[in-house]
C-alpha positions in Angstrom: -3.9 -119.5 -136.5 -6.6 -117.6 -138.3 -6.6 -113.7 -138.1 -10.2 -113.8 -136.7 -9.2 -116.1 -133.9 -6.1 -113.9 -133.2 -8.3 -110.8 -133.0 -10.6 -112.5 -130.5 -7.7 -113.7 -128.4 -6.2 -110.1 -128.4 -9.5 -108.6 -127.3 -9.9 -111.1 -124.5 -6.3 -110.4 -123.3 -7.1 -106.7 -123.4 -10.2 -107.1 -121.4 -8.4 -109.3 -118.8 -5.6 -106.7 -118.5 -8.1 -103.9 -117.9 -9.9 -105.8 -115.1 -8.7 -105.1 -111.6 -8.5 -107.5 -108.7 -7.3 -104.7 -106.4 -9.2 -105.0 -103.1 -11.1 -101.9 -101.9 -9.7 -100.2 -98.8 -11.4 -101.2 -95.5 -11.2 -97.7 -94.1 -12.3 -94.6 -96.0 -9.4 -92.2 -96.7 -8.9 -89.7 -94.0 -9.9 -86.2 -94.7 -7.0 -83.7 -95.1 -6.2 -81.8 -92.0 -8.0 -78.4 -91.7 -5.8 -75.5 -92.4 -5.0 -73.4 -89.4 -4.6 -70.1 -91.3 -6.1 -69.5 -94.7 -4.7 -67.0 -97.1 -6.9 -64.6 -98.8 -7.3 -65.3 -102.5 -5.4 -62.0 -103.4 -2.7 -62.5 -100.7 0.6 -63.1 -102.5 2.2 -64.6 -99.4 5.5 -63.6 -97.8 7.7 -61.1 -99.6 10.7 -63.0 -101.2 14.2 -61.6 -100.3 14.8 -60.5 -103.9 11.7 -58.4 -104.2 10.4 -55.1 -102.7 6.9 -53.8 -102.5 4.7 -50.7 -102.3 1.7 -51.1 -100.1 -1.1 -49.0 -98.8 -4.8 -48.5 -99.4 -6.9 -46.9 -102.1 -9.7 -44.6 -101.0 -13.2 -43.9 -102.4 -13.3 -46.8 -104.9 -16.9 -47.7 -105.7 -18.0 -51.3 -105.4 -17.3 -53.3 -108.6 -14.9 -50.7 -110.1 -11.8 -52.2 -111.8 -8.7 -50.6 -110.5 -5.3 -50.7 -112.3 -2.1 -49.7 -110.5 1.2 -49.4 -112.4 4.8 -48.7 -111.4 6.3 -47.0 -114.5 9.5 -45.6 -115.7 8.7 -42.1 -117.1 10.7 -40.2 -119.7 11.5 -36.4 -119.8 8.2 -35.7 -121.6 6.1 -37.5 -119.0 5.4 -40.6 -121.1 5.6 -44.1 -119.8 8.7 -46.0 -121.1 8.7 -49.3 -119.1 6.4 -51.1 -116.8 8.1 -52.3 -113.6 5.0 -53.8 -111.9 1.2 -53.7 -112.1 -1.8 -54.9 -110.2 -5.6 -55.2 -110.9 -8.1 -54.9 -108.0 -11.8 -54.7 -107.7 -13.4 -52.0 -105.6 -15.5 -52.8 -102.6 -16.7 -49.4 -101.4 -14.3 -49.7 -98.4 -10.6 -48.7 -98.3 -9.0 -51.1 -100.7 -5.6 -52.5 -99.6 -2.9 -53.1 -102.2 0.5 -54.7 -102.5 2.6 -54.0 -105.6 5.8 -56.1 -105.8 8.7 -55.2 -108.0 12.3 -56.3 -108.6 14.7 -53.6 -107.2 17.3 -54.6 -109.8 15.0 -53.5 -112.5 14.6 -50.1 -110.8 16.7 -47.7 -113.0 19.1 -45.4 -111.3 18.6 -41.6 -112.0 15.3 -42.2 -113.8 11.8 -40.9 -112.9 9.6 -43.7 -111.5 6.0 -43.1 -110.7 3.0 -45.0 -109.3 -0.1 -44.4 -111.4 -3.6 -45.6 -110.9 -7.0 -45.5 -112.6 -10.4 -47.0 -112.0 -13.1 -47.9 -114.6 -16.6 -49.2 -114.4 -18.3 -50.9 -117.3 -15.3 -50.1 -119.5 -15.5 -46.3 -118.8 -12.8 -44.4 -116.9 -14.4 -43.0 -113.7 -11.4 -42.2 -111.4 -7.7 -41.5 -111.6 -4.9 -41.0 -109.1 -2.3 -38.2 -109.2 1.1 -39.7 -110.0 3.2 -40.6 -107.0 6.9 -40.3 -107.5 8.9 -43.3 -106.1 12.5 -42.3 -105.6 14.0 -45.4 -104.0 13.8 -49.1 -104.8 12.8 -50.0 -101.2 9.8 -51.5 -99.6 7.5 -48.6 -98.8 4.1 -47.9 -97.3 2.4 -45.2 -99.2 -0.5 -44.9 -96.8 -4.0 -44.0 -98.1 -4.1 -42.9 -101.7 -7.0 -40.7 -102.9 -8.6 -41.1 -106.3 -10.3 -38.2 -108.1 -13.1 -38.1 -110.6 -11.9 -38.5 -114.2 -12.5 -35.5 -116.5 
């Protein structure tokens, strides 16, 4: 057999293999059932048994401001040594709820742990939060946290 004839035969076989005789379904596929409860995009869902969380609300955050919260291990000189958890939020002008999850096994015994926060707008620091000392690796509600203007 000539190579040219073999090539034509291979192309014909390839086209035949790509064709589909599969019949179309008579009924259009059913729409997925509507969800009864929708989660918010920022809702992390239920708290797993191996995690703990700090939650509360952040007050006086201007709309569009970028808020950073961090749970940090702090040394004797007040410097951050290790990040235990962090969260980024966007201000709405309303009290801003937050949930900061962490692993209680990573929480060091006899070390200083603080929750710190700051807010920036257009890349410039506009607000900061006084450090909040966290003494136990338990789920806690901090309540409303007030931010102050940055110096």
